[in-house]
Structure formats: C-alpha cells, structure tokens
C-alpha positions as CSV (number, residue, x, y, z in Angstrom):
1,X,98.7,-65.4,-55.1
2,X,98.1,-68.9,-56.5
3,X,94.5,-70.0,-56.9
4,X,93.7,-73.6,-57.3
5,X,91.0,-73.3,-60.0
6,X,89.9,-76.9,-59.6
7,X,89.1,-76.5,-55.9
8,X,87.6,-73.1,-56.4
9,X,85.3,-74.5,-59.1
10,X,84.3,-77.4,-56.8
11,X,83.6,-75.0,-53.9
12,X,81.4,-72.9,-56.2
13,X,79.5,-76.0,-57.3
14,X,79.1,-77.2,-53.7
15,X,77.6,-73.8,-52.8
16,X,75.2,-73.9,-55.8
17,X,73.6,-77.3,-55.8
18,X,70.7,-76.1,-58.0
19,X,72.9,-75.7,-61.1
20,X,72.1,-78.1,-64.0
21,X,74.5,-81.0,-64.6
22,X,76.8,-80.7,-67.6
23,X,76.7,-83.3,-70.4
24,X,80.5,-84.1,-70.1
25,X,81.2,-82.9,-73.7
26,X,84.8,-81.5,-74.0
27,X,84.6,-78.5,-76.3
28,X,88.2,-77.4,-76.0
29,X,90.0,-75.6,-78.8
30,X,91.7,-78.9,-79.9
31,X,88.5,-80.6,-80.9
32,X,86.5,-77.5,-82.0
33,X,86.2,-78.8,-85.6
34,X,84.8,-82.1,-84.5
35,X,82.1,-80.5,-82.3
36,X,78.5,-81.7,-83.0
37,X,76.5,-79.1,-84.9
38,X,73.9,-78.8,-82.1
39,X,76.6,-77.8,-79.6
40,X,78.2,-75.1,-81.8
41,X,74.7,-73.7,-82.7
42,X,74.0,-72.9,-79.0
43,X,77.4,-71.7,-78.2
44,X,78.0,-68.6,-76.1
45,X,81.5,-67.0,-76.0
46,X,82.7,-65.5,-72.7
47,X,85.3,-62.8,-73.1
48,X,87.2,-60.9,-70.3
49,X,87.9,-57.5,-71.7
50,X,89.4,-54.3,-70.1
51,X,89.8,-52.1,-73.2
52,X,88.1,-48.7,-73.0
53,X,87.2,-49.0,-69.3
54,X,90.1,-47.3,-67.6
55,X,91.8,-50.7,-66.9
56,X,88.7,-52.2,-65.2
57,X,87.7,-55.6,-66.4
58,X,84.3,-56.6,-67.9
59,X,83.0,-60.0,-68.9
60,X,81.3,-59.9,-72.3
61,X,79.0,-62.7,-73.4
62,X,78.4,-63.0,-77.1
63,X,76.6,-65.4,-79.4
64,X,73.1,-65.3,-78.0
65,X,70.5,-65.8,-80.8
66,X,67.2,-65.1,-79.3
67,X,64.7,-62.2,-79.0
68,X,65.4,-59.1,-77.0
69,X,63.0,-60.2,-74.3
70,X,64.8,-63.5,-74.0
71,X,68.1,-61.7,-73.8
72,X,66.8,-59.5,-71.0
73,X,65.5,-62.5,-69.2
74,X,68.8,-64.4,-69.5
75,X,70.8,-61.3,-68.4
76,X,68.5,-61.0,-65.4
77,X,68.9,-64.6,-64.4
78,X,72.7,-64.5,-64.8
79,X,73.0,-61.3,-62.7
80,X,70.8,-62.9,-60.0
81,X,72.7,-66.2,-60.0
82,X,76.2,-64.6,-60.0
83,X,75.2,-61.8,-57.6
84,X,76.6,-59.1,-59.9
85,X,75.4,-56.1,-62.0
86,X,75.4,-55.8,-65.7
87,X,73.4,-54.9,-68.7
88,X,72.0,-56.5,-71.8
C-alpha cells in the first residue's frame, strides 16, 4: 500500500485549521549544525519504537525541558489533539 505522505499531510492540515503556522525553517539532518541556537534549545525528538512491546509500535517524544505539571499539560493537549492515548 503506497501512501502519498504529502497529500496525507495536507488532508490532516485541512481537517485541523486551528494548528499554528510553521515558521518555514528547514531543520533537516543536512543543516543540523547550522541551526539557530533558539531552535535547537526547544527541540523535541519524536521516535517510533517497537522494542519491548511485543512488536507493537509506540511513539516516544523526548527532549522536553519543563516542569512535571507542564509535561502533564503538554501530554494531555497532544492526546486530545491527536485523539489517542498515552502517558507522561
């Protein structure tokens, strides 16, 4: 099954008009060393992992540097926006 990621992303954005606009910065691996300090300081890494879960996949988000209450609030907002479960 081939998925056209560009059109899938556009469909997602069309269904969620309240998402904030991006700033257009390209933070790909090729230009990681030239990234402004402000961007790398607020960076969250998203990892798809299936190790230790009986083959089931889980999305792990790392790099958050806030208080435990801010983390719980962010996790709650992500779960609500993405219509999924999860834990902080």
